NUMI-726345 format. One line per field, with one value per residue: x, y, z of N, C-alpha, C in turn. Coordinates in steps of 0.2 Angstrom, whole numbers, plus 5000, padded with zeros to 4 digits. Layout:
NUMI-726345
n_px = X:... $
n_py = Y:... $
n_pz = Z:... $
ca_px = X:... $
ca_py = Y:... $
ca_pz = Z:... $
c_px = X:... $
c_py = Y:... $
c_pz = Z:... $
***
This chain:
NUMI-726345
n_px = 5310:5323:5329:5332:5350:5360:5365:5383:5388:5391:5382:5386:5399:5396:5392:5404:5411:5404:5404:5420:5421:5413:5421:5431:5422:5422:5432:5437:5425:5422:5425:5416:5406:5387:5377:5366:5366:5372:5388:5395:5410:5426:5439:5450:5468:5476:5492:5498:5502:5516:5519:5532:5535:5535:5531:5519:5522:5514:5501:5485:5471:5460:5447:5433:5420:5404:5389:5376:5361:5372:5367:5357:5355:5352:5358:5373:5384:5398:5412:5423:5439:5448:5463:5465:5466:5466:5465:5474:5473:5462:5451:5451:5448:5438:5431:5420:5411:5406:5400:5390:5381:5377:5371:5361:5352:5346:5339:5330:5326:5320:5325:5323:5334:5346:5341:5331:5325:5330:5330:5338:5349 $
n_py = 5395:5406:5405:5415:5410:5411:5425:5431:5446:5458:5471:5483:5479:5479:5490:5499:5493:5495:5510:5510:5506:5513:5526:5521:5519:5535:5540:5536:5540:5548:5533:5521:5528:5533:5543:5552:5542:5534:5525:5508:5503:5492:5491:5479:5471:5459:5448:5440:5422:5413:5398:5396:5398:5412:5431:5437:5450:5458:5457:5453:5449:5462:5466:5472:5473:5478:5488:5497:5504:5514:5511:5505:5492:5482:5478:5467:5467:5461:5462:5452:5454:5443:5445:5458:5470:5484:5489:5489:5487:5486:5496:5504:5495:5487:5495:5504:5497:5489:5502:5509:5494:5496:5508:5505:5495:5499:5510:5501:5495:5503:5510:5524:5538:5542:5553:5555:5543:5547:5558:5565:5579 $
n_pz = 5559:5562:5579:5594:5602:5612:5614:5610:5609:5616:5619:5620:5615:5603:5598:5600:5592:5579:5580:5577:5562:5557:5556:5550:5538:5536:5534:5521:5513:5501:5492:5499:5504:5507:5502:5514:5522:5534:5535:5539:5539:5533:5524:5517:5509:5505:5500:5490:5490:5480:5471:5477:5489:5490:5490:5477:5472:5463:5463:5472:5482:5485:5498:5503:5516:5520:5532:5532:5536:5548:5562:5564:5556:5538:5529:5522:5515:5505:5495:5483:5476:5467:5465:5457:5443:5439:5451:5466:5480:5494:5496:5483:5474:5476:5487:5477:5473:5482:5486:5477:5476:5489:5486:5480:5486:5499:5492:5485:5494:5501:5513:5523:5522:5536:5545:5544:5547:5561:5564:5564:5559 $
ca_px = 5311:5328:5329:5340:5350:5360:5369:5388:5393:5388:5378:5393:5404:5394:5395:5412:5415:5402:5409:5426:5421:5409:5428:5432:5420:5421:5439:5438:5418:5420:5424:5412:5398:5382:5374:5362:5365:5381:5391:5399:5413:5434:5444:5456:5471:5480:5495:5497:5508:5519:5521:5537:5532:5536:5526:5521:5522:5509:5494:5483:5466:5458:5441:5427:5413:5402:5384:5370:5361:5376:5364:5351:5359:5349:5361:5378:5388:5406:5414:5432:5442:5455:5470:5464:5468:5469:5469:5475:5469:5451:5448:5450:5446:5432:5423:5415:5407:5400:5397:5384:5377:5373:5366:5355:5351:5343:5336:5328:5322:5317:5327:5324:5339:5347:5342:5322:5326:5331:5325:5344:5350 $
ca_py = 5403:5407:5406:5416:5403:5418:5433:5430:5449:5464:5477:5487:5479:5479:5498:5500:5487:5497:5515:5510:5503:5519:5528:5517:5519:5540:5542:5536:5542:5545:5527:5518:5531:5532:5550:5555:5536:5529:5516:5504:5493:5489:5486:5474:5471:5452:5448:5430:5420:5411:5392:5392:5400:5422:5432:5440:5457:5461:5452:5453:5450:5467:5467:5476:5472:5484:5486:5500:5510:5508:5509:5497:5488:5480:5473:5466:5467:5459:5463:5453:5453:5438:5445:5463:5471:5490:5494:5482:5487:5485:5502:5506:5490:5485:5503:5507:5492:5491:5511:5507:5490:5498:5513:5502:5491:5505:5513:5494:5490:5511:5512:5531:5543:5544:5564:5555:5536:5545:5565:5572:5581 $
ca_pz = 5559:5566:5587:5595:5607:5617:5614:5612:5609:5621:5618:5621:5613:5595:5598:5602:5583:5574:5579:5576:5558:5554:5555:5546:5533:5535:5531:5513:5512:5493:5486:5498:5508:5503:5503:5517:5527:5539:5533:5543:5535:5530:5517:5514:5502:5506:5498:5486:5488:5475:5473:5480:5496:5489:5489:5473:5473:5462:5465:5479:5485:5491:5497:5505:5518:5527:5532:5533:5539:5553:5566:5560:5550:5535:5525:5526:5508:5508:5490:5487:5472:5466:5458:5451:5438:5437:5457:5469:5486:5495:5497:5479:5471:5482:5488:5475:5470:5490:5486:5472:5478:5493:5485:5476:5490:5500:5486:5482:5504:5505:5519:5526:5525:5545:5543:5544:5553:5568:5567:5568:5552 $
c_px = 5317:5326:5335:5340:5354:5364:5377:5394:5390:5387:5383:5397:5402:5393:5398:5413:5413:5404:5414:5425:5415:5414:5429:5434:5422:5427:5439:5429:5417:5419:5420:5406:5392:5381:5369:5362:5371:5381:5396:5404:5423:5435:5449:5459:5476:5486:5492:5504:5509:5520:5528:5538:5534:5530:5526:5521:5515:5502:5493:5476:5463:5447:5436:5422:5411:5394:5380:5364:5368:5373:5356:5353:5351:5352:5370:5380:5396:5408:5424:5434:5446:5459:5466:5467:5470:5470:5468:5473:5462:5447:5446:5447:5439:5425:5422:5408:5403:5397:5389:5381:5373:5369:5359:5348:5346:5338:5326:5321:5316:5318:5327:5330:5340:5344:5333:5320:5326:5331:5329:5345:5358 $
c_py = 5401:5405:5407:5413:5407:5422:5431:5438:5453:5468:5483:5486:5479:5485:5503:5499:5495:5508:5516:5508:5510:5524:5528:5522:5527:5543:5538:5536:5541:5539:5521:5522:5529:5538:5550:5545:5536:5522:5514:5500:5496:5485:5481:5469:5463:5451:5440:5430:5415:5403:5390:5395:5411:5425:5437:5447:5462:5459:5454:5452:5456:5464:5472:5474:5477:5483:5492:5500:5507:5506:5506:5497:5482:5476:5472:5464:5467:5458:5458:5453:5448:5441:5452:5467:5476:5493:5487:5481:5488:5491:5503:5502:5489:5488:5505:5505:5490:5498:5510:5502:5494:5505:5511:5497:5496:5510:5506:5493:5497:5513:5521:5534:5543:5550:5560:5548:5541:5553:5568:5571:5579 $
c_pz = 5564:5575:5591:5600:5612:5613:5614:5610:5614:5616:5614:5619:5606:5594:5594:5594:5580:5574:5575:5565:5553:5553:5552:5537:5527:5530:5521:5509:5503:5489:5490:5504:5503:5504:5508:5524:5532:5535:5538:5537:5535:5527:5521:5510:5509:5499:5496:5485:5482:5477:5475:5486:5496:5490:5480:5473:5467:5460:5470:5477:5488:5491:5499:5510:5524:5528:5534:5532:5547:5562:5568:5555:5545:5531:5527:5516:5508:5497:5489:5480:5472:5463:5455:5448:5438:5445:5459:5475:5489:5494:5486:5473:5472:5483:5486:5473:5476:5488:5482:5475:5484:5491:5482:5480:5495:5498:5486:5490:5504:5512:5522:5527:5532:5545:5546:5546:5560:5571:5569:5562:5552 $
***
């Protein structure tokens, strides 16, 4: 079994980061959100360097990492696409995949919606 050795991040810092990640996810909720649940997450888009040391303007690495429910996380999901073909930005390429997996995991784990868990609408 895991054994807690020390707390490396204060509760206040963890709550502040979660608040920022919820805000980030809310700005693109249509792509990463799960109705009824708070989601915390962030997209990433990075350039791909060529062997000659330059940047290929047509290639990216797109990602989205998030967790849910934000106030009581049950899982973390990281989706990464190396050189995606259709969408090149993390939110658009990886966000919908995160959304689909998160919806399924919340359902499979039978996690009640935020309103039920917290008693707030």
